[in-house]
TORFILUM-446430 format. One line per 5 residues: number of its first residue (from 1); their letters; for each residue z negated, x, y of N, C-alpha, C. Coordinates in nm, 4 decimals, always signed. Layout:
BEGIN
NUM = A = Z/X/Y/Z/X/Y/Z/X/Y  ...
This chain:
BEGIN
1 = XXXXX = +0.8342/+0.5867/-1.1022/+0.7405/+0.5520/-1.2068/+0.8103/+0.4532/-1.2984  +0.7962/+0.4702/-1.4284/+0.8582/+0.3778/-1.5224/+0.7870/+0.2437/-1.5177  +0.8564/+0.1413/-1.5669/+0.7963/+0.0080/-1.5688/+0.6696/+0.0078/-1.6536  +0.6726/+0.0804/-1.7650/+0.5549/+0.0865/-1.8518/+0.4365/+0.1466/-1.7775  +0.4611/+0.2543/-1.7026/+0.3542/+0.3195/-1.6274/+0.3011/+0.2266/-1.5186
6 = XXXXX = +0.3906/+0.1549/-1.4505/+0.3484/+0.0626/-1.3458/+0.2572/-0.0444/-1.4041  +0.2980/-0.1041/-1.5155/+0.2171/-0.2109/-1.5738/+0.0860/-0.1584/-1.6298  +0.0875/-0.0379/-1.6828/-0.0359/+0.0217/-1.7331/-0.1346/+0.0394/-1.6175  -0.0876/+0.0947/-1.5036/-0.1749/+0.1135/-1.3880/-0.2202/-0.0215/-1.3325  -0.1312/-0.1189/-1.3321/-0.1656/-0.2515/-1.2827/-0.2771/-0.3120/-1.3677
11 = XXXXX = -0.2639/-0.3010/-1.4995/-0.3668/-0.3549/-1.5884/-0.4989/-0.2812/-1.5723  -0.4937/-0.1501/-1.5496/-0.6166/-0.0749/-1.5260/-0.6860/-0.1259/-1.4006  -0.6092/-0.1527/-1.2981/-0.6677/-0.2015/-1.1727/-0.7233/-0.3420/-1.1902  -0.6575/-0.4239/-1.2680/-0.7103/-0.5580/-1.2937/-0.8411/-0.5480/-1.3711  -0.8488/-0.4579/-1.4671/-0.9719/-0.4412/-1.5437/-1.0864/-0.3958/-1.4539
16 = XXXXX = -1.0580/-0.3095/-1.3563/-1.1607/-0.2692/-1.2598/-1.2082/-0.3919/-1.1840  -1.1134/-0.4753/-1.1442/-1.1470/-0.5969/-1.0707/-1.2329/-0.6899/-1.1566  -1.1959/-0.7067/-1.2835/-1.2719/-0.7953/-1.3722/-1.4149/-0.7449/-1.3916  -1.4289/-0.6127/-1.4114/-1.5627/-0.5572/-1.4354/-1.6514/-0.5715/-1.3133  -1.5903/-0.5629/-1.1954/-1.6722/-0.5663/-1.0753/-1.6994/-0.7078/-1.0255
21 = XXXXX = -1.6247/-0.8061/-1.0753/-1.6518/-0.9430/-1.0297/-1.7599/-1.0039/-1.1178  -1.8514/-1.0707/-1.0544/-1.9611/-1.1325/-1.1268/-1.9516/-1.2825/-1.1067  -1.9908/-1.3613/-1.2085/-1.9858/-1.5056/-1.1915/-2.0678/-1.5528/-1.0726  -2.1742/-1.4797/-1.0406/-2.2601/-1.5209/-0.9305/-2.2097/-1.4721/-0.7949  -2.1000/-1.3961/-0.7947/-2.0472/-1.3443/-0.6686/-1.9976/-1.4595/-0.5821
26 = XXXXX = -2.0147/-1.4433/-0.4540/-1.9720/-1.5485/-0.3617/-1.8198/-1.5539/-0.3571  -1.7643/-1.6683/-0.3208/-1.6183/-1.6777/-0.3077/-1.5626/-1.5751/-0.2086  -1.6387/-1.5444/-0.1030/-1.5930/-1.4461/-0.0051/-1.5830/-1.3078/-0.0693  -1.6815/-1.2728/-0.1534/-1.6798/-1.1439/-0.2224/-1.5607/-1.1364/-0.3166  -1.5368/-1.2439/-0.3918/-1.4220/-1.2463/-0.4815/-1.2914/-1.2351/-0.4039
31 = XXXXX = -1.2835/-1.2981/-0.2885/-1.1636/-1.2888/-0.2046/-1.1423/-1.1459/-0.1571  -1.2515/-1.0800/-0.1165/-1.2419/-0.9416/-0.0708/-1.1939/-0.8518/-0.1838  -1.2471/-0.8713/-0.3026/-1.2085/-0.7889/-0.4169/-1.0631/-0.8148/-0.4549  -1.0202/-0.9387/-0.4477/-0.8812/-0.9702/-0.4763/-0.7895/-0.9071/-0.3716  -0.8295/-0.9129/-0.2451/-0.7503/-0.8508/-0.1389/-0.7400/-0.7002/-0.1610
36 = XXXXX = -0.8497/-0.6382/-0.2034/-0.8489/-0.4944/-0.2321/-0.7532/-0.4638/-0.3464  -0.7547/-0.5456/-0.4508/-0.6646/-0.5264/-0.5640/-0.5194/-0.5376/-0.5187  -0.4899/-0.6357/-0.4372/-0.3535/-0.6537/-0.3884/-0.3104/-0.5322/-0.3056  -0.4010/-0.4788/-0.2200/-0.3689/-0.3590/-0.1421/-0.3431/-0.2403/-0.2335  -0.4243/-0.2259/-0.3384/-0.4065/-0.1150/-0.4313/-0.2715/-0.1235/-0.5007
41 = XXXXX = -0.2350/-0.2429/-0.5440/-0.1061/-0.2610/-0.6107/+0.0068/-0.2361/-0.5112  -0.0085/-0.2846/-0.3901/+0.0937/-0.2655/-0.2872/+0.1111/-0.1177/-0.2523  +0.0036/-0.0393/-0.2588/+0.0096/+0.1029/-0.2267/+0.0668/+0.1882/-0.3390  +0.0920/+0.1280/-0.4538/+0.1467/+0.2020/-0.5662/+0.2898/+0.2433/-0.5350  +0.3190/+0.3707/-0.5549/+0.4527/+0.4237/-0.5289/+0.5343/+0.4294/-0.6568
46 = XXXXX = +0.6625/+0.4472/-0.6380/+0.7543/+0.4607/-0.7512/+0.7156/+0.5801/-0.8381  +0.6796/+0.6902/-0.7721/+0.6392/+0.8118/-0.8442/+0.4989/+0.8483/-0.7990  +0.4087/+0.8596/-0.8934/+0.2713/+0.8994/-0.8653/+0.2254/+0.9968/-0.9716  +0.1189/+1.0696/-0.9406/+0.0598/+1.1564/-1.0411/-0.0847/+1.1141/-1.0622  -0.1345/+1.1478/-1.1776/-0.2689/+1.1057/-1.2163/-0.3746/+1.1968/-1.1555
51 = XXXXX = -0.4975/+1.1523/-1.1636/-0.6101/+1.2342/-1.1178/-0.6147/+1.3659/-1.1949  -0.5896/+1.3616/-1.3248/-0.5906/+1.4842/-1.4053/-0.4864/+1.5835/-1.3552  -0.3672/+1.5330/-1.3237/-0.2615/+1.6205/-1.2719/-0.3011/+1.6799/-1.1373  -0.3608/+1.5987/-1.0524/-0.4048/+1.6470/-0.9211/-0.5104/+1.7550/-0.9380  -0.6076/+1.7315/-1.0241/-0.7144/+1.8297/-1.0442/-0.6598/+1.9603/-1.1006
56 = XXXXX = -0.5546/+1.9523/-1.1822/-0.4912/+2.0738/-1.2344/-0.4233/+2.1547/-1.1241  -0.3758/+2.0880/-1.0204/-0.3028/+2.1540/-0.9118/-0.3898/+2.1840/-0.7891  -0.5119/+2.1387/-0.7916/-0.5960/+2.1450/-0.6730/-0.6217/+2.2869/-0.6241  -0.6428/+2.3806/-0.7142/-0.6665/+2.5186/-0.6710/-0.5439/+2.5757/-0.5999  -0.4256/+2.5472/-0.6519/-0.3025/+2.5922/-0.5864/-0.2876/+2.5261/-0.4496
61 = XXXXX = -0.3196/+2.3990/-0.4429/-0.3092/+2.3230/-0.3187/-0.3985/+2.3853/-0.2111  -0.5235/+2.4133/-0.2470/-0.6193/+2.4706/-0.1515/-0.5749/+2.6105/-0.1079  -0.5253/+2.6898/-0.2021/-0.4788/+2.8247/-0.1664/-0.3595/+2.8186/-0.0722  -0.2639/+2.7332/-0.1022/-0.1469/+2.7178/-0.0156/-0.1878/+2.6729/+0.1238  -0.2778/+2.5776/+0.1288/-0.3254/+2.5266/+0.2564/-0.3968/+2.6364/+0.3359
66 = XXXXX = -0.4776/+2.7173/+0.2677/-0.5515/+2.8253/+0.3340/-0.4562/+2.9312/+0.3901  -0.3418/+2.9498/+0.3252/-0.2418/+3.0461/+0.3740/-0.1575/+2.9883/+0.4868  -0.1804/+2.8618/+0.5197/-0.1047/+2.7993/+0.6275/+0.0263/+2.7376/+0.5832  +0.0449/+2.7261/+0.4538/+0.1680/+2.6656/+0.4014/+0.1672/+2.5154/+0.4284  +0.2849/+2.4574/+0.4295/+0.3000/+2.3136/+0.4497/+0.2822/+2.2418/+0.3154
71 = XXXXX = +0.1576/+2.2074/+0.2826/+0.1295/+2.1452/+0.1528/+0.1924/+2.0064/+0.1413  +0.2099/+1.9382/+0.2532/+0.2739/+1.8064/+0.2506/+0.4171/+1.8188/+0.2013  +0.4805/+1.9305/+0.2319/+0.6182/+1.9534/+0.1879/+0.6224/+2.0116/+0.0461  +0.5308/+2.1039/+0.0171/+0.5324/+2.1719/-0.1124/+0.4768/+2.0868/-0.2265  +0.3703/+2.0124/-0.1992/+0.3063/+1.9293/-0.3018/+0.2809/+1.7883/-0.2463
76 = XXXXX = +0.3863/+1.7156/-0.2145/+0.3685/+1.5858/-0.1488/+0.2940/+1.4828/-0.2335  +0.3140/+1.4870/-0.3643/+0.2459/+1.3892/-0.4499/+0.0955/+1.4153/-0.4542  +0.0573/+1.5417/-0.4504/-0.0853/+1.5755/-0.4486/-0.1460/+1.5290/-0.3166  -0.0772/+1.5584/-0.2059/-0.1279/+1.5178/-0.0748/-0.1446/+1.3666/-0.0675  -0.0450/+1.2931/-0.1125/-0.0516/+1.1470/-0.1077/-0.1658/+1.0950/-0.1954
81 = XXXXX = -0.1830/+1.1559/-0.3124/-0.2907/+1.1148/-0.4028/-0.4265/+1.1390/-0.3370  -0.4423/+1.2541/-0.2734/-0.5693/+1.2858/-0.2074/-0.5996/+1.1892/-0.0935  -0.4964/+1.1403/-0.0285/-0.5155/+1.0435/+0.0796/-0.5642/+0.9089/+0.0270  -0.5377/+0.8812/-0.0986/-0.5703/+0.7509/-0.1561/-0.6895/+0.7514/-0.2507  -0.7212/+0.8657/-0.3063/-0.8232/+0.8712/-0.4126/-0.9475/+0.9437/-0.3613
86 = XXXXX = -1.0520/+0.8692/-0.3406/-1.1764/+0.9266/-0.2872/-1.2364/+1.0310/-0.3811  -1.2335/+1.0058/-0.5111/-1.2921/+1.1001/-0.6066/-1.2198/+1.2353/-0.6028  -1.0876/+1.2312/-0.6053/-1.0115/+1.3566/-0.6011/-1.0281/+1.4257/-0.4666  -1.0371/+1.3469/-0.3599/-1.0563/+1.4064/-0.2274/-1.1910/+1.4782/-0.2192  -1.2928/+1.4219/-0.2808/-1.4231/+1.4878/-0.2830/-1.4169/+1.6192/-0.3601
91 = XXXXX = -1.3416/+1.6215/-0.4696/-1.3214/+1.7458/-0.5453/-1.2477/+1.8481/-0.4596  -1.1479/+1.7999/-0.3853/-1.0723/+1.8864/-0.2945/-1.1651/+1.9478/-0.1899  -1.2487/+1.8660/-0.1285/-1.3404/+1.9164/-0.0261/-1.4356/+2.0214/-0.0832  -1.4865/+1.9966/-0.2028/-1.5787/+2.0915/-0.2658/-1.5083/+2.2237/-0.2945  -1.3881/+2.2152/-0.3484/-1.3118/+2.3367/-0.3791/-1.2756/+2.4111/-0.2507
96 = XXXXX = -1.2438/+2.3384/-0.1472/-1.2114/+2.3991/-0.0182/-1.3325/+2.4761/+0.0369  -1.4512/+2.4178/+0.0250/-1.5738/+2.4858/+0.0717/-1.5990/+2.6131/-0.0089  -1.5791/+2.6058/-0.1397/-1.5985/+2.7244/-0.2241/-1.4973/+2.8316/-0.1872  -1.3744/+2.7910/-0.1680/-1.2687/+2.8855/-0.1323/-1.2993/+2.9537/+0.0013  -1.3422/+2.8765/+0.0994/-1.3756/+2.9307/+0.2321/-1.4945/+3.0268/+0.2218
101 = XXXXX = -1.5963/+2.9901/+0.1450/-1.7131/+3.0754/+0.1289/-1.6761/+3.2063/+0.0599  -1.5901/+3.1992/-0.0380/-1.5441/+3.3189/-0.1098/-1.4624/+3.4074/-0.0181  -1.3775/+3.3455/+0.0644/-1.2926/+3.4214/+0.1566/-1.3790/+3.4942/+0.2604  -1.4868/+3.4329/+0.3034/-1.5757/+3.4951/+0.4018/-1.6486/+3.6164/+0.3435  -1.6768/+3.6126/+0.2134/-1.7483/+3.7227/+0.1478/-1.6575/+3.8440/+0.1282
106 = X = -1.5290/+3.8214/+0.1210/-1.4353/+3.9331/+0.0960/-1.3939/+4.0012/+0.2198
């Protein structure tokens, strides 16, 4: 990941932290949110793909997985993103259910 991309993602995460912190929040809550931010920054890899990129590849990912292919080897960045991003993982689960239901009908 380029330095510009790293700092852009870092600033996005800080903005999430700022929006979610409230002046009336307890010091413990602020500490928890800060710890979460630090974990998120620490989990950032040199090379990552965006949610949009993952969603573009999700149908291929599900098909490969259904065929028994090693998706961790073929699409490692997608797999890693799905492990970290709850929203994309939920999209993956929904697409997987649709794919399975379609496969059963055929």
